[in-house]
N, C-alpha and C positions, 0 to 999 in steps of 0.2 A: 258613917256617912249614909245619908238617905239615898235610896235608889229612885226616888221620885223628885223630879225637878219641876218647878212651876214658873211659867213666864206669863205675864199679863201685859196687855197692850190697850191703852186708852185710844180708841178710834175716833175719827171725826164724826160729827153728827150726820145722820142721813137726812134726806129731804123732808120726811115727816117731822123729825125732831127740829129741823130748821123752821119749818112751817108753824110748828107749835111754839116757836120762840123759847125753846128749852134752854136751860142754863147748865153749863158744865160744873158739876160739883166734885169732880175727881181731880186729884193732883198727883204728880209723880216727882219724887226726889230720890235719886239713886235707885235703890231696890225697894223703896217704900211707896206704897200706893195709899192715898188718903181720900176718904169720903168725907167731904165737908158738909155736915148736916145743919150748921148754924143758921143758914138762910131759910131752912125748912122747919126751924124750931126743934131740931133733933140734935143728937150727939154727933161728934166727929169721931171717926174710927180710922185707924191706920193699920195697915197690914204689910208685913215684910214677905217678899217673894224672892226667888232665886234671881229673877230678872223682871224689871218693870220698864215698860217702854211707853213713851209719849208720842202719839201720832195725831193728836187732836188738832193742832194748828201748825201749819207749815211755817208760820212767821216766828215760832218760838225757837230759841237757840238749841234746845234739847230735843227737837223734833226728830223722829225716827221713821223712816219709810217702812212699808210692809216688807219690801225686799231686804232691807237691812235687818229687820227683825228675823225674817226667815233664815238669812245667811248666818246670823249670829247664833241662833238657836241650833240650827243643823250642824254648824261647824263645831260648836261646843259638845253637842251630842256625839258626833263621830270621833272627836278627840278623846272623849271620855270612854267610849266603848272600844276604840281601836286596840288598846293593850290587851283586851280580853278576847279579841278575835284572832284565831290562829290562821296563819296562812298555810296553804296546802304544800 
């Protein structure tokens, strides 16, 4: 088992990105994050992480708030280390 866990979160656009009429090319399905390069004439790449969170649009059914991400990551971290921590 790896001692490194990786969580990624697709955040909403900031004001600059909105002003530039940027397009979101990132997608999340379960623990897979995909960069869709087709519209840019590039390849599409998918990456698997321990946790992938979608916070781009509140209207999406799989939207996750920053608070939910933090709680999930911290709770999993503490549950994982708790058996290794000795009580006095």
